[in-house]
C-alpha positions in Angstrom: -17.8 2.9 16.6 -14.3 2.9 15.1 -11.5 3.8 17.5 -8.8 6.1 16.2 -5.3 6.2 17.4 -3.0 8.5 15.5 0.3 7.3 14.1 2.1 9.7 16.4 0.3 8.1 19.4 1.6 4.7 18.2 5.2 5.9 18.3 5.4 6.2 14.5 5.5 9.4 12.5 6.0 8.7 8.9 4.3 11.9 7.7 5.6 13.5 4.6 7.5 16.0 6.7 9.9 13.3 7.8 10.4 11.6 4.4 12.4 12.9 1.5 11.2 12.3 -2.0 13.3 10.5 -4.7 13.3 9.8 -8.4 12.3 6.2 -8.0 9.6 4.4 -10.0 6.5 3.1 -8.2 3.9 0.6 -9.2 0.6 0.7 -7.3 -1.4 -2.5 -7.5 -5.1 -2.1 -6.7 -8.0 -4.4 -6.6 -11.4 -4.0 -8.3 -13.1 -5.8 -5.4 -14.4 -3.2 -2.9 -13.7 -0.6 -5.5 -15.1 2.4 -3.6 -12.8 1.7 -0.6 -9.8 1.0 -2.9 -10.4 4.3 -4.8 -10.0 6.1 -1.5 -6.8 4.3 -0.7 -5.5 5.0 -4.2 -6.3 8.7 -3.9 -4.5 8.9 -0.6 -1.4 7.1 -2.0 -1.2 9.4 -5.1 -1.6 12.5 -3.0 1.2 11.3 -0.6 3.5 10.6 -3.5 2.7 14.0 -5.1 3.4 15.8 -1.8 6.8 14.2 -1.8 7.5 15.4 -5.3 7.3 12.0 -7.0 6.4 12.9 -10.6 3.2 11.4 -12.0 5.1 9.7 -14.9 7.1 7.8 -12.2 3.9 6.2 -10.9 2.0 3.4 -12.7 -1.3 1.9 -11.5 -2.4 -1.6 -12.4 -5.6 -3.3 -11.4 -6.2 -6.9 -10.4 -9.6 -8.6 -9.7 -9.1 -9.2 -6.0 -6.7 -9.4 -3.0 -5.7 -13.0 -3.8 -4.3 -11.8 -7.1 -2.3 -8.9 -5.6 1.0 -10.8 -4.9 1.4 -12.1 -8.4 1.0 -8.6 -9.8 3.4 -7.2 -7.2 6.0 -9.8 -8.3 5.6 -8.9 -12.0 5.9 -5.2 -11.1 8.9 -5.7 -8.8 10.7 -7.6 -11.7 10.5 -4.4 -13.8 13.7 -2.4 -14.1 11.8 0.8 -13.8 10.2 -0.2 -10.5 11.9 0.7 -7.3 8.9 -0.1 -5.0 5.4 -1.6 -5.2 2.4 -0.3 -3.2 -0.3 -2.9 -2.7 -3.8 -1.5 -2.1 -7.0 -3.4 -1.5 -9.7 -4.3 1.1 -10.7 -7.6 2.5 -13.8 -7.4 4.7 -14.7 -10.2 7.0 -17.9 -12.1 6.2 -19.6 -15.1 7.7 -17.3 -17.7 6.2 -13.6 -18.6 6.5 -13.0 -17.1 3.1 -11.7 -13.9 4.8 -8.9 -15.8 6.6 -7.8 -17.6 3.4 -7.7 -14.5 1.2 -6.3 -12.1 3.8 -3.7 -14.6 4.9 -2.5 -15.5 1.4 -2.4 -11.9 0.2 -0.3 -10.9 3.2 2.0 -13.9 2.9 2.4 -13.4 -0.8 3.2 -9.7 -0.5 5.9 -10.3 2.1 7.4 -13.1 -0.1 7.6 -10.8 -3.1 9.5 -8.2 -1.1 12.0 -10.8 0.2 12.4 -12.5 -3.2 12.7 -9.3 -5.2 14.7 -7.2 -2.7 12.4 -4.3 -3.4 9.9 -2.7 -1.0 6.3 -3.9 -1.3 4.3 -1.6 0.9 1.2 -3.3 2.5 -1.9 -1.2 2.0 -4.4 -4.0 1.9 -7.0 -3.4 4.6 -8.0 -6.5 6.5 -11.0 -5.4 8.5 -14.1 -6.8 10.3 -16.6 -4.2 9.0 -17.3 -1.9 6.1 -17.3 1.0 8.6 -13.7 0.2 9.5 -12.7 0.1 5.8 -14.4 3.4 5.1 -12.6 5.0 8.1 -9.2 3.8 6.8 -9.8 5.0 3.3 -11.1 8.5 3.9 -9.4 11.7 2.7 -7.7 12.4 6.0 -4.6 11.7 8.1 -5.7 8.1 8.8 -5.7 7.0 5.1 -3.9 3.8 4.9 -3.1 4.2 1.2 -1.2 7.3 2.0 0.6 5.5 4.8 1.6 2.7 2.4 2.9 5.2 -0.2 5.0 7.0 2.5 6.4 3.7 3.7 7.4 2.7 0.1 9.3 6.0 -0.4 11.0 5.7 3.0 12.1 2.1 2.2 13.4 3.1 -1.2 15.5 5.8 0.5 16.7 3.4 3.2 17.6 0.6 0.8 19.4 3.1 -1.5 21.5 4.3 1.5 22.2 0.8 2.7 23.2 -0.5 -0.7 25.5 2.4 -1.7 
């Protein structure tokens, strides 16, 4: 059984009603690994961006083999002049070996490093879960979609950094 705790119950409400859209450019980096799960995250992210009025031509999607490759693609995207934020989407599901810890840890570390090095938001939408059931729950077409949450965070951070830097 997957437990649900809404974002509002966690003290966070980053729903689209609380975030203003902008004319920034966004690159979404997705993985081919766990494609069915990632497609759900991507659909959620695109829908969230559309609801905020981000034009389709301002969103570029690139695909990498797996989660380990995500940080390098995020760095290349962040280096582009037409990119204001990167949204990283993928799914690492625990198995019976230490592989999960290595891949999930390096992906997480790398994404954070890209944000700090580039000075651009890199939203973390890479699921790191114990079971396929948990991944499916977090990638469904509903309010718990983590791809949508990552997209909303990216837009919010573009707005915040724009205000802080002006």
